[in-house]
N, C-alpha and C positions, 0 to 999 in steps of 0.2 A: 787941598793943602798938601803939597808935596815938599818934603825936605830935600834941599839940593843934595845931589849925590856926593859933592865934595865938602859938605858941611861937617864940621868936627864932631857933631853929635853921633855920627855913625861909628866913631872910634870909641864911644863910651857905652854903647848899648849891647848887652850880652845876648848871645844866642845859645843854641844847644851846647856848643863847645867853647863857651866864653865869648870874648869879643873877637869877631871875625870880619873879614873884608866883604861884607854883604853888599855894600854900595857898588863895588866894582862888578860883582856878579849881576846885579840889577842892570848896570850899564851895559854889560855884555849882552844881556837878553834884550835890551832896548835896541841895540845895534843889529843883532841877529838872534832870532829865537832858536833855542836849542832845548828839546824836550828833556834830555838827560841832565843837562845843567839845571834846568828849572826844577825837575824832580828832586835833585840833590839839595837845591836851595830850600824848597818847600819843606821836605820831610826830614832833613838832616841838620839844617842850619837855623831855620825859622821855627820849626815845630818838630819835636822829637819825643817819642815815648810819652804821649798824653800830656805834654807840657808845652805851654805857650811861653815864649821869651819876649822881652821888651822890644828887641829889634824887629819882630814881625809887625808890630804896630806902626813902626816907621816905614816899613816896606809896603804896607797895604795900599796906600794911595797910588804908588807906582804900579803895583800889580793890577789894581782895578783899572787904571788907565790903559795898561797893556791889553787887558781883557776886552776893552771897548774898541780897540783899534786893530787887533790882530786875531783873526778867527782861529788860527792854529794855537795861539797862546791861550785864547779863551777856553778851549777845551781842557786845558791843563790847569788853568788858574782858578776857574770857578769852583771845582771840587775843594781846592785848598781854601779859598775864601769862605765857602759855606762851612767847612769844618772849623776853621778858626773862629768865625762868628758864633757858631753854636757853642764851642768850648768857652769862649770869653763870656758869653752871656749866661750860659747854663751854670757855670761855676760861680760867677760873681753876681748874678741877678740882673734883671733888666734895669737899665739906667746906671748901673755900676759896672765898670769893666776893668780889666787887668791893667789898663793904662795907669791907673792910680798907683799900682805897686811898682811901676818902673821908675818912679821919681827918684829913687835912691841912686839910679844908674846915671843920671844926667846932672849936669852942672846947673846951678840955680839960674844962670843967665839964659839957659835954654827953656826955662819953665813956660814962658809965654808961647813958644813954638810948640811945646809938648801939649799945652792946653788947646791950642788951635788944632792940633792933630786929633785930639780927643773929640773936639767939637765936630771936626770933619767926619770922623768915624760914626759918631752917633747920628749925624744927619744923613750919612750915605748908606747906612745899614739897610734901610728899606729898599733902596735901588739895587743893592748887591743881592739881597734876598730874592727880589723879583727876577733878576737875571739868572740866578742859580736855579730857581724853580722853572723858568722858561727853558733852560738848557735841559733839564730832566724831562720835561714834557715833550720837547722837540724830537 
């Protein structure tokens, strides 16, 4: 479940510094991976100072897909994904995740898409966890 990078929901989802143009950064990384740009995206825009922001949940499917198709990206993305999943589930409990708290940031018309994103995340977490553990063991 990937939200189109030109979908209006990206202009509604806050990150660490409010609403930023995260979709264009994701698009740049899809075109050409850049470690510095990725690190800034992960730790300054999507996650910052022990806080998860709604925009990260919209970015997760894109990041997961990049980690599956680009070995260089995988080495940077998997630590971010593992940390985000740990924080989301540790703080909110298994089966309940922070996606529920992001609903204030989105328009009611995007609710179905947001619920599909939540379903994707809950279904994909085991595969992400397996990939993260495999990367540590390798």
